[in-house]
DOMAR-863350 format. One line per 4 residues: number of its first residue (from 1); their letters; for each residue z, y, x of C-alpha. Coordinates in steps of 0.25 Angstrom, whole numbers, m for minus. Each point is the difference from the previous one (the first is absolute). Example, Ala and Ser with C-alpha at 12.3 -4.5 7.8 and 13.67 -1.06 7.14 Angstrom:
<sites>
1	as	31/m18/49 | m2/14/6;
</sites>
This chain:
<sites>
1	mier	35/m33/m243 | m1/5/14 | 11/m8/5 | m8/m13/m6;
5	qrng	m12/2/8 | 8/1/13 | 6/m13/m3 | m16/m7/m1;
9	edip	m1/2/m13 | m13/5/m7 | 1/11/m7 | m10/7/m9;
13	sssl	m1/13/9 | m9/8/m9 | 8/0/m10 | 10/5/9;
17	kqii	m8/11/6 | m2/5/m15 | 14/1/m3 | 5/7/13;
21	lsfv	m10/10/0 | 4/3/m15 | 11/6/7 | m8/9/10;
25	slgl	m8/5/m13 | 12/5/m8 | 2/10/12 | m16/5/m2;
29	deqn	2/16/m3 | m8/1/m13 | m3/12/3 | m7/m3/14;
33	tkri	m6/m16/2 | 0/2/12 | 13/2/2 | 9/m11/2;
37	nltv	16/2/m3 | 6/m14/6 | 14/4/m3 | m1/m12/m10;
41	yqdf	m4/m10/7 | 9/1/11 | 13/0/m10 | m5/m10/m9;
45	feta	m7/m10/11 | m1/3/14 | 14/3/4 | 6/m13/m8;
49	flen	m13/m7/7 | 5/4/14 | 13/m4/m3 | m4/m12/m4;
53	trty	m8/m3/13 | 12/5/9 | 8/m12/m8 | m11/m10/0;
57	ytne	m3/2/14 | 15/0/6 | 3/m13/m7 | m13/m9/4;
61	skef	1/6/15 | 15/m4/2 | m4/m14/m8 | m12/m2/9;
65	lahn	6/3/12 | 11/m10/m1 | m8/m12/m2 | m12/4/9;
69	svve	m5/6/14 | 2/15/2 | m15/m2/5 | m3/m5/m13;
73	yvkk	8/11/m8 | m10/9/8 | m13/m8/m4 | 7/1/m15;
77	annr	5/14/m1 | m16/3/6 | m8/m6/m12 | 11/7/m9;
81	lnee	m3/12/4 | m14/m4/m2 | 2/m4/m13 | 7/15/m3;
85	yqrv	m13/6/3 | m8/m5/m7 | 10/0/m12 | m3/15/m1;
89	kmyl	m15/m3/0 | 1/m10/m11 | 8/9/m10 | 9/9/7;
93	hqyt	m3/17/m2 | m3/3/16 | 12/9/0 | 11/m11/0;
97	eerl	m10/m6/15 | 9/9/11 | 14/m5/m9 | m2/m15/m1;
101	mstc	m5/m1/14 | 13/9/5 | 9/m9/m9 | m5/m14/6;
105	dqvl	m1/6/14 | 17/4/m3 | 1/m14/m6 | m9/m10/8;
109	isdh	0/6/13 | 11/11/3 | 11/m7/m5 | m3/m13/9;
113	aaai	m7/9/12 | 11/m6/11 | m2/m15/m6 | m15/1/3;
117	qnef	1/10/11 | 9/m12/9 | m11/m11/m4 | m9/9/8;
121	qvll	7/m5/13 | m3/m14/m4 | m14/0/m3 | m3/9/13;
125	gddr	5/m15/7 | m11/m6/m10 | m11/8/1 | m1/0/m14;
129	qedf	m10/10/m1 | m6/m1/m16 | 16/2/m4 | 3/13/11;
133	htmy	m14/5/m8 | 7/m2/m14 | 14/4/5 | m6/13/8;
137	klls	m9/3/m14 | 15/m3/m7 | 9/11/9 | m9/11/1;
141	rveg	1/3/m13 | 14/5/1 | 5/9/9 | 7/m3/13;
145	glvp	m6/m15/m3 | m8/m2/13 | 12/6/9 | 8/m12/4;
149	iqqa	m14/m6/2 | m5/8/10 | 12/m1/6 | 0/m14/0;
153	lqah	m14/m1/3 | 2/9/13 | 12/m9/5 | m8/m13/m3;
157	vekq	m12/5/7 | 8/5/12 | 10/m16/0 | m13/m6/m2;
161	gmea	m7/7/13 | 12/m1/8 | 0/m15/m2 | m15/m2/4;
165	vqkl	3/7/14 | 12/m8/0 | m8/m13/0 | m12/5/10;
169	qsqt	12/2/10 | 7/m12/m1 | m16/m7/2 | m1/9/13;
173	tggp	8/m7/12 | 3/11/7 | m13/4/3 | m6/14/m4;
177	vdpk	m3/1/m15 | m14/m3/m2 | m5/14/m7 | m10/m7/m8;
181	ayvd	11/m10/m7 | 9/12/m2 | m10/9/m6 | m4/m10/m8;
185	sllv	15/m3/m6 | 1/13/m2 | m14/1/m9 | 4/m14/m7;
189	vhmk	13/7/m7 | m7/14/m4 | m14/m7/m6 | 9/m10/m9;
193	ysal	9/12/m5 | m11/11/0 | m7/m9/m9 | 11/m3/m6;
197	vses	2/14/m5 | m15/3/m3 | m3/m12/m10 | 15/m1/m6;
201	fenn	5/15/1 | m13/7/m1 | 1/8/12 | 13/8/m8;
205	kdlv	3/10/10 | 16/m3/1 | m4/m12/2 | m10/1/13;
209	rald	10/9/5 | 9/m12/m1 | m8/m9/7 | m4/12/10;
213	ngcr	15/1/4 | 2/m16/2 | m12/m2/10 | 5/12/7;
217	afin	13/m3/2 | m5/m15/4 | m12/6/9 | 8/8/8;
221	nnii	16/m5/2 | m4/m15/1 | 6/m10/10 | m14/m1/8;
225	akpt	m1/16/m1 | 17/4/1 | 6/m12/8 | 16/0/m5;
229	qqld	3/5/15 | m10/13/1 | 0/5/m15 | 0/15/7;
233	kdsk	m13/m2/6 | m15/1/m7 | m5/m11/m7 | m9/m9/6;
237	tpel	m10/1/m11 | m8/10/4 | m2/m7/14 | m5/m12/m6;
241	laky	m8/3/m11 | m7/7/11 | m1/m12/8 | m6/m8/m11;
245	adsl	m11/12/m2 | m5/m1/14 | 0/m16/m1 | m10/3/m11;
249	lkks	m8/8/6 | 1/m5/13 | m11/m10/6 | 4/m14/m4;
253	sknt	m6/m13/m3 | 11/0/m10 | m8/13/m8 | m4/m4/m14;
257	gead	m13/9/m6 | 2/15/m2 | 2/m1/m14 | 14/m9/2;
261	idas	3/10/11 | m1/9/m9 | 8/m5/m10 | 10/m2/11;
265	lngi	1/13/4 | 3/4/m15 | 12/m7/m2 | 4/5/14;
269	mrif	m2/15/m8 | 9/m5/m12 | 12/m4/11 | m3/14/6;
273	qyld	2/8/m11 | 15/m3/m1 | 2/1/16 | 11/10/1;
277	ekda	m4/3/14 | m15/1/m1 | 1/8/13 | 3/m11/8;
281	fekf	m11/m9/m6 | m10/12/4 | 6/m1/14 | m2/m16/1;
285	ysrl	m13/0/m6 | m5/12/9 | 3/m6/13 | m6/m15/m5;
289	lskr	m11/6/m5 | m3/9/13 | 1/m14/6 | m10/m8/m8;
293	lvnn	m11/14/1 | 2/m2/19 | 0/m14/0 | m12/m2/m11;
297	ssts	8/m8/m9 | m1/4/m14 | m6/m10/m9 | m10/12/m6;
301	edae	0/15/m1 | m3/m1/m13 | 13/m7/m2 | 7/9/10;
305	tsmv	m5/13/m8 | 4/m6/m14 | 16/m1/3 | 0/13/5;
309	aklk	m7/5/m13 | 10/m7/m6 | 12/6/9 | m5/15/m5;
313	eacg	m1/m5/m13 | 14/m3/0 | 7/10/7 | m12/12/3;
317	yeyt	m9/5/12 | 11/6/10 | 6/m16/0 | m13/m6/4;
321	nklq	m5/12/9 | 3/m5/12 | m7/m15/m4 | m12/5/m5;
325	rmfq	m1/11/17 | m1/m15/5 | m12/m5/m5 | m5/14/3;
329	dmkt	4/m1/13 | m7/m16/1 | m13/8/m6 | m1/12/11;
333	sadl	4/m12/12 | m9/m9/m4 | m13/12/2 | 8/5/12;
337	qnqf	m2/m14/4 | m13/m4/m1 | m4/16/7 | 8/m8/11;
341	kntl	m7/m12/0 | m14/6/2 | 5/5/14 | 5/m14/5;
345	ekkd	m6/m6/10 | m5/m17/1 | 12/m2/10 | 11/7/m8;
349	vdft	8/m10/m8 | 1/1/m15 | 8/13/m5 | 6/3/m12;
353	ayvl	11/12/m2 | 6/5/m12 | 3/17/0 | 10/1/m9;
357	aqsi	8/12/m5 | 16/m1/6 | 5/6/m12 | m5/m9/m9;
361	wplp	1/m14/6 | 13/m6/0 | m3/m8/11 | 11/0/10;
365	dlkp	m2/3/15 | 9/m7/8 | m5/7/12 | m1/m14/10;
369	tfel	m3/3/16 | m11/m5/2 | m14/m2/9 | m11/m2/m5;
373	pkql	m9/m11/5 | m10/4/9 | m12/m6/m6 | 3/8/m14;
377	vgtf	3/12/9 | m16/5/0 | m3/m1/m13 | 14/7/m3;
381	drfq	m3/11/7 | m13/0/m6 | 6/3/m14 | 11/11/5;
385	nfyg	m15/8/5 | m6/m4/m12 | 11/6/m10 | 3/13/8;
389	tkhs	m12/3/m1 | m2/0/m15 | 14/7/m1 | 5/7/11;
393	grkl	15/3/0 | 4/m13/m8 | 9/m10/7 | m3/m14/m2;
397	mwlw	13/m9/2 | m2/m15/0 | 9/m8/m8 | m1/m13/10;
401	nfck	10/m9/m9 | m12/1/m11 | m9/m2/9 | m8/m16/1;
405	geir	m13/m9/4 | m7/m12/3 | m3/m6/13 | m8/m13/1;
409	anyp	7/m12/10 | m7/m11/5 | 7/m13/4 | m11/m9/5;
413	ktsk	10/m12/1 | 3/0/m16 | m12/9/m6 | m14/2/2;
417	tgyt	0/12/m10 | 13/5/4 | 9/9/m8 | m1/15/m7;
421	fqvs	17/5/3 | 3/11/m11 | 10/8/7 | 9/12/3;
425	vfqi	m4/10/11 | 13/m3/8 | m5/m17/m4 | m14/7/8;
429	aill	9/6/10 | 6/m12/2 | m11/m11/0 | m11/9/9;
433	pfnd	7/m3/13 | 0/m15/m1 | m16/0/3 | 6/3/13;
437	adtl	13/m7/3 | 5/m13/m6 | 14/2/1 | 8/15/m2;
441	sfqq	12/3/m1 | 9/8/m10 | 2/13/8 | m15/m2/5;
445	lkei	m4/1/m15 | 9/12/m1 | m6/6/11 | m14/m2/m2;
449	tgls	2/5/m17 | 10/12/0 | 7/m7/m11 | 16/m1/m1;
453	keyl	6/m13/2 | 3/0/m16 | m16/2/m4 | m4/m8/11;
457	ansl	9/m11/m6 | m6/1/m14 | m14/m1/5 | 3/m13/7;
461	hfll	8/m7/m12 | m14/m3/m6 | m8/m4/11 | 11/m10/4;
465	kakv	3/m4/m13 | m15/m6/0 | m1/m3/15 | m11/7/3;
469	llqn	10/5/13 | 12/m10/6 | 13/5/1 | 6/m5/14;
473	pent	13/m3/0 | m2/m4/m17 | 13/3/m7 | 3/13/6;
477	eisd	0/12/m6 | m14/8/0 | 5/11/6 | 9/m7/12;
481	esns	m8/8/12 | m1/m14/8 | m9/m5/m11 | m14/m3/4;
485	fsyn	m13/0/m8 | m11/m10/0 | m15/m2/m6 | 0/m13/m8;
489	pnfk	m14/m8/4 | 3/m12/m11 | 3/12/m10 | m7/m6/m13;
493	skkv	0/4/m15 | m8/m5/m12 | m2/15/m5 | m11/7/8;
497	rinl	4/13/m3 | 16/3/2 | 9/11/m5 | 11/3/11;
501	nlpl	2/14/m5 | 12/m4/m10 | 13/9/m3 | 12/m6/5;
505	kteq	12/3/m11 | 8/9/10 | m13/9/m2 | 0/m3/m15;
509	kqdt	15/3/m1 | m1/14/9 | m12/4/m8 | 9/m2/m13;
513	edtq	11/8/7 | m10/11/2 | m5/2/m13 | 15/0/m7;
517	kkiq	5/11/11 | m13/7/m3 | 2/m2/m14 | 14/7/1;
521	ddrh	m5/10/7 | m11/5/m10 | 11/m1/m11 | 9/10/7;
525	lflq	m10/10/4 | m6/m3/m16 | 13/2/m6 | 3/13/7;
529	aiiv	m12/7/m6 | 4/m4/m12 | 13/6/1 | m6/13/5;
533	rimk	m12/1/m12 | 12/m2/m11 | 11/10/8 | m13/10/1;
537	arke	m3/m1/m14 | 14/1/m4 | 7/7/11 | 12/m5/m4;
541	lthv	7/m13/m4 | 10/m7/m3 | 4/m12/9 | m2/m13/m12;
545	nlvq	m12/10/m5 | m8/0/15 | 4/m16/0 | m6/m4/m14;
549	etle	m12/10/3 | m4/m6/13 | 1/m14/m7 | m8/4/m13;
553	qsrr	m12/6/9 | 0/m13/11 | m10/m8/m5 | m4/m9/11;
557	fkpr	12/m5/4 | 17/0/m6 | 6/9/10 | 15/m6/0;
561	vpdi	12/13/m1 | 4/m1/13 | m13/3/7 | m1/11/m11;
565	kkti	13/6/7 | m3/m1/15 | m14/7/m3 | 8/11/m8;
569	dtli	7/0/14 | m11/0/10 | m4/13/m11 | 11/7/1;
573	erey	0/m2/16 | m14/5/0 | 4/12/m6 | m9/m2/m13;
577	lqrv	13/m1/m9 | 14/3/0 | 12/m6/m7 | 6/8/m11;
581	vkan	15/m4/m7 | 3/7/m13 | 11/3/m5 | 2/m12/m8;
585	ntts	m2/m9/12 | m14/m4/m3 | m11/1/10 | m14/5/m1;
589	yqyl	m11/4/11 | m7/12/2 | m13/2/7 | m2/9/11;
593	a	m14/m5/7;
</sites>
């Protein structure tokens, strides 16, 4: 009768229930009617029922798979499981539920698990989310059913991410990669499969881990992050991620509303969580933040503090300590500047100085030789004296390479109103002498400004490109000492305010190299601190165990084993550790200091 119902026929369920429960009644204890003995029920009904169920679904599943697709079988199996669950509710004893469902799971799922799991890769290619969920519900019922799914998902996510970045690179014709396009390509893949894991796989922890592992692989090791010829070098993803954050947080005509900026910053944090080298991101981000603050180019203070808060939540107070102190320095400087302005006279130039803690701010001091223009010396000396009276014993170190200003230029032939040039202090020193002379040689400018040949040539570059000054002869190197430069009385521009203080590609490259060197120096010190801390607690460890503990405790970046070995050798030379070779030829280290 039950088989007839499985075949789609209607049966008198209430009558069947009475018959089946009669087996239960036969097992009642006459002395205690609340006590039930199911021996009769099991021996005369349940055992045969379960065996018939096994035989029925074994035959049906083989027959169905022979004539239908795996996806259709998954739906069929899911429906059959629901039917058997309802059958227990209708007329079987509740004791049978666990055994019946276990039998069905074995016959309908476990026996065909390989075929179902192999179909998963096909579904991934077709993005069939509804079928994913049905398959997940089915395979999650049996032990180990999801393991191949995890492996397939991880490999697929990694492959899709790699291909997305490969496509972006093919569209980049030899130039630098656009940080926004790069981050967007990573986010598209992550968001797609994050939604899949959430909606179709109910955020199963093992599948979430598979997603994370796949994302971590393509985010850190794709062809842009690590070109094939540079596999042993650090990933470029932290740098590109920091540059994208910089473009969002910097004033620009492309900036959108704060809500959109915050959404984009959240996207950055999605990628940030997968970085193997979070220390590298912090270094690049702090350098870019420092430049935004000193150049007053942040789109808003709220957006800046929001990003720091997100980083603090992800990595803790220590990670963002210096970033937060930068904001404190800026507030302190603003108060100091207000006090100084009260001492200025009308004849003084408009002057603003940021007094910043050298140990906190990652601003490179290129230490150029430089003669401040005489027009600025009076105000400069006044600030030096003002600061000296406020903080005796402290010494100011001026970062001339970050100093900038605005100068007014009048061109009667081409403009009635004149122009305002936004320039570096080096360019100010170059332009002011042309108030007294129409033409100056490269050597004369070098003597007037005190700049080195390289800095003078770099500072002249954009003045010549904008045709504010003219070079004679035109087609020689700017730094050729036979060159002369003349004021261009016919200068003309559609803009009234013109920014001539632009970074050269060589300067940007040098800044990146300096940051990379700082990262490596800090990592070396970090590894020394970790190893000393471990050995101080353990006193003695084998080489393998020391390397393993060092890897486990380094959460900011993944150190390479050769770097750990090199650090151990350094600590041995400095007599913090000593190497001991045991009788079985194993190497261990003992703490000395």
